[in-house]
C-alpha positions in Angstrom: -44.6 -28.2 5.0 -45.1 -27.1 1.2 -44.9 -23.2 0.7 -49.1 -21.4 -0.4 -49.7 -18.7 -1.8 -49.9 -16.7 1.4 -46.3 -17.4 2.2 -43.4 -15.3 1.5 -40.8 -18.0 0.2 -44.4 -18.6 -2.9 -44.8 -14.7 -3.5 -40.6 -14.1 -3.7 -39.6 -17.1 -5.3 -41.1 -16.1 -9.4 -39.0 -13.0 -8.1 -35.7 -14.5 -7.6 -35.9 -16.7 -10.6 -36.5 -13.5 -12.5 -34.1 -11.3 -10.4 -31.4 -14.4 -11.3 -32.2 -14.6 -15.0 -32.0 -10.6 -15.6 -28.6 -10.9 -12.9 -27.0 -13.4 -15.7 -26.7 -16.3 -13.0 -27.4 -19.7 -13.6 -31.1 -20.9 -13.0 -32.0 -22.9 -9.8 -33.7 -25.7 -10.1 -37.9 -25.6 -9.7 -37.0 -27.4 -5.9 -34.8 -25.1 -5.2 -36.2 -21.8 -5.9 -40.2 -23.0 -4.2 -37.6 -23.3 -0.8 -36.1 -20.0 -1.4 -32.4 -21.7 -2.2 -30.9 -24.0 0.1 -28.2 -22.2 2.3 -25.3 -24.5 0.8 -25.9 -24.3 -3.0 -26.4 -19.9 -2.9 -22.7 -19.8 -0.6 -21.3 -22.1 -3.3 -22.1 -19.2 -5.9 -19.7 -17.2 -6.9 -21.7 -14.5 -7.5 -23.7 -14.3 -4.1 -22.8 -10.6 -3.1 -23.7 -9.3 -7.0 -27.2 -11.0 -6.9 -27.9 -9.0 -4.2 -26.7 -5.9 -5.4 -28.8 -6.8 -8.8 -31.4 -8.2 -7.2 -31.4 -5.1 -5.1 -31.2 -2.5 -8.2 -34.1 -4.6 -10.4 -36.8 -5.1 -7.6 -36.4 -1.2 -6.2 -35.9 0.7 -9.7 -39.5 1.0 -10.1 -40.2 2.2 -7.2 -37.2 4.9 -7.0 -37.7 7.4 -9.9 -33.8 8.3 -9.6 -32.8 5.1 -10.1 -35.2 3.8 -12.6 -33.9 6.6 -14.4 -30.6 5.4 -14.7 -31.8 2.4 -15.7 -34.3 3.4 -18.7 -33.2 5.3 -21.9 -32.7 9.3 -20.6 -30.7 11.0 -22.4 -27.4 12.0 -20.2 -27.0 15.8 -19.8 -23.5 14.8 -21.4 -24.4 14.7 -24.8 -22.3 11.4 -25.1 -20.9 10.4 -29.0 -19.8 7.0 -29.9 -20.2 5.1 -27.0 -18.7 1.3 -27.0 -21.7 -0.9 -27.8 -22.4 -2.8 -24.4 -20.9 -6.4 -24.8 -24.1 -7.7 -22.6 -27.6 -6.5 -21.5 -25.9 -7.0 -18.0 -22.7 -6.1 -17.3 -21.9 -8.1 -13.6 -18.2 -7.9 -12.9 -17.9 -7.7 -9.1 -14.7 -8.8 -8.2 -13.2 -8.8 -11.1 -9.2 -7.5 -12.2 -9.6 -4.6 -14.5 -6.5 -2.6 -13.3 -5.9 -0.1 -16.1 -8.5 -1.6 -18.3 -9.7 0.2 -21.0 -13.7 1.5 -19.9 -13.6 4.5 -21.6 -16.3 5.6 -24.1 -18.7 2.9 -22.7 -22.1 2.5 -22.1 -22.0 1.5 -18.8 -25.3 2.2 -16.8 -26.0 -0.2 -13.9 -22.9 -1.4 -14.9 -22.1 -3.8 -11.3 -18.0 -3.3 -10.4 -18.6 -4.3 -6.1 -14.9 -5.0 -4.8 -13.1 -5.0 -7.9 -9.8 -4.0 -8.6 -10.1 -0.6 -11.0 -6.8 1.6 -9.9 -5.7 3.4 -12.9 -8.6 2.0 -15.2 -10.0 4.3 -17.6 -13.9 5.6 -17.4 -13.2 8.8 -19.6 -16.3 9.8 -21.3 -18.4 7.3 -20.2 -22.2 6.8 -19.6 -22.1 5.3 -15.9 -25.1 6.2 -14.7 -26.4 3.9 -12.0 -23.5 1.9 -11.6 -22.0 0.0 -8.5 -18.5 0.6 -7.4 -19.1 -0.4 -4.1 -16.1 -0.9 -2.3 -13.4 -1.0 -5.5 -10.1 -0.7 -5.3 -10.1 2.5 -7.8 -7.5 4.8 -6.9 -5.7 6.5 -10.0 -9.0 6.0 -12.0 -10.1 8.5 -15.0 -13.5 9.2 -14.8 -13.1 12.9 -16.2 -16.2 13.9 -18.5 -17.4 10.5 -16.9 -21.5 10.8 -16.1 -21.7 8.8 -13.1 -25.6 10.0 -11.6 -26.3 8.0 -8.6 -23.7 5.6 -9.3 -22.7 3.8 -6.0 -19.0 4.7 -4.6 -19.6 3.9 -0.9 -16.4 2.5 0.5 -14.7 2.6 -2.7 -10.7 4.0 -2.8 -10.8 6.7 -5.2 -7.6 8.5 -3.8 -6.0 10.6 -7.1 -9.1 10.0 -9.3 -8.5 12.3 -12.0 -13.1 13.5 -11.8 -12.5 16.8 -13.7 -15.5 17.9 -15.5 -17.3 14.6 -14.2 -21.2 14.7 -13.2 -21.7 13.0 -10.2 -25.1 14.6 -9.2 -27.0 12.0 -6.2 -23.9 10.0 -6.4 -23.1 7.8 -3.3 -19.7 8.2 -1.7 -20.7 7.1 1.8 -16.9 6.3 3.4 -15.2 6.4 0.6 -11.4 7.8 0.2 -11.3 10.7 -1.9 -8.1 12.1 -1.1 -5.9 14.6 -3.5 -8.8 13.7 -6.2 -8.7 16.3 -8.7 -12.3 17.9 -9.2 -12.2 21.2 -11.4 -15.1 21.5 -13.2 -17.1 18.2 -11.8 -20.8 18.1 -10.3 -21.6 16.8 -7.2 -25.1 18.2 -6.9 -26.9 16.7 -4.4 -23.9 13.8 -3.9 -23.8 12.2 -0.5 -20.2 12.5 1.0 -18.6 12.3 4.3 -18.1 16.5 5.8 -14.6 15.7 6.5 -14.1 14.5 2.3 -15.9 17.3 1.5 -14.1 19.6 3.5 -10.5 18.1 1.9 -12.8 18.5 -1.6 -13.6 22.0 -1.2 -9.7 22.4 -0.4 -9.1 22.3 -4.3 -12.6 22.2 -5.4 -12.6 25.0 -8.7 -14.9 25.2 -12.0 -17.7 24.8 -13.4 -19.0 22.2 -15.0 -19.2 22.3 -18.2 -22.6 20.0 -18.9 -25.2 21.5 -16.1 -23.6 24.4 -15.5 -22.6 23.8 -11.9 -20.4 25.5 -10.0 -18.0 22.9 -7.9 -17.7 24.5 -5.0 -21.7 25.3 -4.8 -22.0 21.5 -5.5 -20.3 20.8 -2.9 -21.7 23.3 -0.4 -18.7 25.1 0.4 -19.4 28.1 1.2 -22.0 27.4 3.9 -22.5 23.2 4.6 -18.6 22.9 5.0 -17.6 26.0 6.0 -14.0 25.9 8.3 -14.0 26.4 11.8 -11.7 29.6 12.3 -11.9 29.8 16.2 -14.8 31.6 18.7 -12.5 34.6 19.4 -12.9 37.8 16.3 -10.8 37.0 13.3 -10.6 33.6 14.1 -7.9 34.2 17.2 -8.5 32.9 20.4 -7.2 34.6 23.6 -7.4 33.5 27.3 -8.8 35.7 30.5 -6.8 37.1 32.7 -8.5 35.2 35.8 -9.8 32.2 34.1 -8.3 30.1 37.0 -5.3 27.4 36.4 -4.9 27.7 32.8 -5.9 31.5 32.5 -2.4 32.5 33.4 -3.8 33.4 37.0 -3.6 37.4 38.4 
């Protein structure tokens, strides 16, 4: 049955077509667009995952103030100078091999590097607000002085990354491996970080971000939200009672 104006397919088909164009993907035939794109055609596309991410970004940005701000010309808290010009309006590099790539001093706002290999790459001094690094493999990546506010690092491997003086306000680090990261002077204000990772970060967190003036430990909530457990006894000691049954020592 042909879709009418009242059906979901008819309502969303134009948005799909515009999203594909904005995300740099091939245009579907009108018949495929009206039919919401056949399963075979969508599965054959190497950029299905990227389309999903880009489509989500593009369609939700107008309704999410924090995300929308990252995709506009709103100035960063970091006074970037002489950023490299963007090669294209849409940076779609999901599943790409960018190991040891030089992405420093670049305009990477809203860039998509989902599931990419970015190990030991340099993103130093780049504007990466709203960028997508979900499930990226990026151990040893250089993020010094970068603004990655509202960026997505969920399930990413960031072990050993250098994030000194970087800004990660409102970033998402759910299930990310953040072991051995250098975070001196980094600002994680309102970032979503797994508690056990935040505990490990607090062990080496220090300094104040030079751009926001926020202390790294304060941005991680080290003094309250992730305070270490020191035992239930006074001074952190745990002492067994003399008459507490089998494990208490008996009489």
